[in-house]
C-alpha positions as CSV (number, residue, x, y, z in Angstrom):
1,M,-21.7,-17.6,12.3
2,N,-23.9,-19.8,14.3
3,Q,-25.2,-21.4,10.6
4,I,-21.4,-21.8,9.3
5,K,-20.6,-23.8,13.0
6,E,-23.8,-26.1,12.2
7,M,-22.9,-26.8,8.6
8,L,-19.3,-28.1,10.0
9,A,-20.9,-30.2,12.3
10,N,-23.3,-31.8,9.7
11,I,-20.3,-32.4,7.7
12,E,-19.0,-34.1,10.4
13,L,-21.7,-36.5,10.7
14,H,-22.3,-37.0,7.3
15,H,-18.6,-37.7,6.1
16,N,-17.7,-39.6,9.4
17,V,-14.4,-36.9,10.0
18,K,-13.2,-35.5,12.6
19,I,-12.2,-30.9,11.8
20,L,-9.5,-29.8,13.3
21,Y,-9.5,-26.3,11.9
22,A,-11.8,-24.0,10.2
23,C,-11.4,-20.4,9.0
24,E,-12.4,-17.7,6.4
25,A,-10.1,-17.9,3.1
26,G,-11.9,-15.5,0.9
27,S,-12.3,-11.4,1.1
28,R,-14.1,-11.5,4.6
29,A,-10.4,-13.0,5.9
30,Y,-8.6,-10.1,3.8
31,G,-10.6,-7.5,4.9
32,F,-12.4,-6.3,1.8
33,A,-15.1,-8.0,1.5
34,T,-18.9,-6.3,0.4
35,E,-22.9,-7.4,0.7
36,S,-22.9,-9.2,-2.0
37,S,-19.4,-11.4,-0.8
38,D,-19.4,-15.7,-0.5
39,Y,-18.4,-17.0,2.8
40,D,-15.1,-18.6,1.7
41,I,-14.7,-21.6,4.3
42,R,-11.5,-23.5,4.9
43,F,-11.0,-26.7,7.0
44,I,-8.6,-29.3,7.3
45,Y,-10.2,-32.9,8.8
46,S,-9.0,-36.5,10.1
47,A,-10.9,-39.4,9.1
48,P,-10.9,-42.7,10.9
49,L,-7.8,-45.0,10.7
50,K,-9.1,-47.7,8.9
51,K,-9.6,-44.9,5.8
52,Y,-5.4,-44.3,5.9
53,L,-5.4,-48.3,5.8
54,S,-7.6,-49.3,3.1
55,M,-6.5,-50.3,0.0
56,M,-8.9,-48.6,-1.7
57,K,-8.1,-45.2,-2.7
58,K,-10.2,-42.6,-1.1
59,E,-11.2,-39.3,-1.5
60,D,-9.2,-36.6,0.7
61,T,-11.2,-33.5,-0.3
62,I,-14.8,-32.9,0.9
63,T,-16.0,-29.5,-0.9
64,N,-20.0,-28.2,-0.3
65,Q,-21.7,-25.3,-2.6
66,D,-24.7,-24.2,-0.6
67,G,-25.7,-20.8,-1.8
68,K,-23.2,-18.0,-1.0
69,Y,-21.2,-20.6,1.3
70,D,-18.3,-22.5,-0.7
71,V,-17.1,-24.9,1.8
72,Q,-13.7,-26.9,1.4
73,G,-12.3,-29.2,3.4
74,W,-8.6,-30.8,3.2
75,D,-7.7,-34.4,4.6
76,L,-5.1,-34.4,6.9
77,K,-2.6,-36.5,5.2
78,K,-3.0,-34.2,2.3
79,S,-2.8,-30.7,4.8
80,L,0.6,-32.2,6.2
81,V,1.9,-33.2,2.8
82,L,1.2,-29.7,1.5
83,A,2.3,-28.7,4.4
84,G,5.9,-30.2,3.1
85,K,6.0,-28.9,0.0
86,S,5.0,-25.1,1.3
87,N,1.5,-24.9,0.2
88,P,0.6,-21.1,0.2
89,S,-3.0,-21.5,0.9
90,L,-2.2,-23.5,4.2
91,Y,0.0,-20.4,4.8
92,E,-3.0,-18.1,4.6
93,W,-5.1,-20.5,6.7
94,M,-3.1,-20.4,9.7
95,L,-2.8,-16.4,9.5
96,S,-6.9,-16.0,9.0
97,P,-8.5,-13.8,11.1
98,I,-11.9,-15.4,11.1
99,V,-11.5,-18.8,12.7
100,Y,-15.0,-20.9,12.5
101,K,-13.2,-23.6,14.8
102,K,-10.0,-23.0,17.0
103,L,-7.2,-25.5,15.5
104,D,-7.1,-28.8,17.5
105,P,-4.5,-28.6,20.4
106,S,-2.5,-31.3,18.8
107,M,-1.8,-29.6,15.9
108,L,-0.7,-26.5,17.0
109,T,3.0,-27.9,15.8
110,M,1.6,-27.8,11.9
111,K,0.6,-24.2,12.5
112,N,4.4,-22.9,14.3
113,V,6.2,-25.2,11.3
114,I,4.1,-23.6,8.6
115,L,4.7,-19.8,10.2
116,T,8.0,-20.3,11.2
117,D,10.0,-22.9,8.6
118,Y,8.0,-22.2,5.1
119,S,10.0,-21.5,2.2
120,K,10.1,-17.9,1.6
121,K,11.1,-18.7,-2.2
122,V,7.6,-20.8,-2.7
123,L,5.6,-18.4,-1.4
124,G,7.2,-15.6,-3.3
125,F,7.4,-17.0,-6.6
126,H,3.6,-18.4,-6.2
127,Y,2.7,-14.7,-4.9
128,L,4.3,-12.8,-8.1
129,K,2.7,-15.3,-10.6
130,M,-0.7,-14.6,-8.8
131,V,0.1,-10.8,-9.7
132,K,1.4,-10.9,-12.9
133,N,-2.3,-13.2,-14.0
134,N,-4.2,-10.8,-12.0
135,L,-2.7,-7.5,-13.8
136,Q,-2.7,-9.2,-17.3
137,T,-6.6,-10.1,-16.5
138,W,-7.1,-6.4,-15.8
139,S,-5.2,-4.8,-18.6
140,R,-7.7,-7.0,-20.7
141,N,-11.0,-6.7,-19.3
142,N,-10.8,-4.2,-16.4
143,E,-12.3,-6.4,-14.2
144,V,-12.4,-4.7,-11.0
145,S,-11.4,-8.1,-8.6
146,H,-8.2,-8.6,-10.3
147,L,-7.0,-5.2,-10.5
148,V,-7.9,-5.8,-6.6
149,H,-6.2,-9.2,-6.0
150,A,-2.9,-7.9,-8.1
151,V,-2.7,-5.6,-5.4
152,R,-3.1,-7.6,-2.6
153,A,-0.9,-10.2,-4.0
154,S,1.4,-7.6,-4.3
155,L,1.0,-6.6,-0.5
156,M,1.4,-10.3,0.3
157,L,4.7,-10.5,-1.2
158,E,6.6,-7.1,-0.6
159,Q,5.8,-8.6,3.1
160,V,7.5,-12.3,2.5
161,I,10.9,-10.3,0.7
162,H,11.0,-7.1,3.3
163,F,9.3,-8.4,6.5
164,E,10.1,-11.7,7.5
165,N,11.0,-10.9,10.9
166,E,7.9,-8.9,11.5
167,P,4.3,-10.9,12.3
168,V,2.8,-11.8,9.3
169,T,-1.1,-11.0,8.1
170,I,-3.4,-11.3,5.5
171,N,-5.2,-8.7,6.4
172,F,-5.7,-5.7,3.6
173,Q,-5.2,-2.5,5.9
174,E,-2.6,-3.9,8.0
175,L,-0.6,-5.2,4.4
176,T,-0.8,-1.3,3.5
177,E,-0.2,0.5,6.8
178,K,3.1,-1.7,6.5
179,S,3.9,-1.1,3.2
180,N,6.3,1.0,1.4
181,T,4.6,0.3,-2.1
182,F,1.0,1.5,-1.5
183,T,-0.8,3.8,0.2
184,N,-4.0,4.3,2.6
185,E,-5.5,6.6,-0.6
186,E,-5.0,3.6,-2.9
187,L,-6.6,1.7,-0.7
188,S,-9.7,3.1,0.1
189,L,-10.0,3.5,-4.2
190,L,-10.1,-0.1,-3.9
191,F,-12.5,-0.6,-1.9
192,C,-14.2,2.1,-3.9
193,L,-14.1,-0.1,-7.0
194,K,-15.0,-3.3,-4.8
195,T,-18.1,-1.7,-4.0
196,G,-18.8,-0.1,-7.7
197,E,-18.5,3.2,-7.4
198,E,-17.9,4.9,-10.8
199,V,-13.9,5.7,-10.6
200,T,-13.2,4.7,-13.7
201,G,-11.2,7.7,-15.1
202,H,-9.5,8.4,-11.9
203,P,-5.9,9.0,-12.0
204,V,-4.6,7.0,-8.9
205,I,-6.0,3.6,-11.0
206,S,-3.2,4.1,-13.6
207,Q,-0.5,5.3,-10.4
208,L,-1.7,2.0,-8.7
209,C,-1.0,0.0,-12.0
210,G,2.4,1.2,-12.6
211,K,3.2,1.1,-9.2
212,V,2.3,-3.1,-9.8
213,N,4.5,-3.0,-12.8
214,H,7.2,-1.3,-11.0
215,F,6.6,-3.7,-8.2
216,I,7.1,-7.0,-10.4
217,T,10.3,-5.4,-11.8
218,A,11.8,-4.7,-8.8
219,S,10.9,-7.8,-7.1
220,E,11.9,-10.6,-9.5
221,A,15.6,-9.8,-8.5
222,S,15.0,-10.5,-4.8
223,L,13.0,-14.0,-5.0
224,P,15.9,-16.6,-6.0
225,H,17.9,-14.9,-2.8
226,L,15.0,-15.7,-0.8
227,K,15.2,-19.0,1.5
228,E,14.4,-22.0,0.6
229,G,12.7,-23.2,3.9
230,T,13.3,-25.8,6.4
231,M,10.6,-28.3,6.5
232,N,11.1,-31.5,8.9
233,L,9.1,-33.9,7.5
234,H,9.7,-36.4,10.3
235,L,8.0,-33.9,12.3
236,L,5.0,-33.7,10.0
237,E,4.9,-37.3,9.9
238,K,5.1,-37.6,13.5
239,L,2.1,-35.4,13.9
240,F,-0.1,-37.9,11.5
241,F,0.7,-40.6,13.2
242,Q,0.0,-38.9,17.0
243,Q,-3.0,-37.7,15.5
244,L,-4.2,-40.8,14.4
245,G,-3.0,-42.6,18.0
246,I,-0.6,-44.7,16.3
247,E,2.5,-43.2,18.2
248,G,4.9,-45.6,20.0
249,E,4.0,-48.4,17.6
250,R,7.1,-51.0,17.6
251,D,8.8,-51.7,14.6
252,Y,9.8,-55.1,13.0
253,K,13.2,-56.2,13.8
254,S,15.3,-57.8,11.0
């Protein structure tokens, strides 16, 4: 944890930015990491005002790959624009149980907007596509990670469709406990697969793939009826101006 915090502090210094939030976004956040798993560190940052006023195009992403640390940050403006489009990555960042830098108090409004006003339809179609893509890849080459991600996306999709009025989570165990589709036995099997244990001939594997395929068919009919979301773009823009310290600027009068 200290190494990650030091890494983030160095990014702030080197890039002249302020990190507003930082979290884990990969298998460690999902709760199925192994000893060899990378750290997928994601953050939101703001830059000096003159960057946003510059006539020259500026980068809006910071990336850094350092051994097992995969670090990526999004500029505040980019993050707010994507929030307005119900970006699924931001949705999961706000739900991460592993936080390296707490959300800046001024940004709590953004988190509330993301977790309450996002488009269920956008999230639903995103997770459905993820399920299909990973299951197809698993069918072609039997790489364990693709089956794991197909099931994870199925659990997220089930949550979006059936549990919209309950607290949301990205933790694999919690999703499974809430699920009406997948069982703890199947979760345990996935952990065995992930850690490299030989379970290729286990009957639960074919049963699990069958469940995922059935779940895809059952879910597709529900997606068009999910709520579109009520994103308030004016609120997000106001949040952006407040963060830059330009709230209250008087408009020109005609």
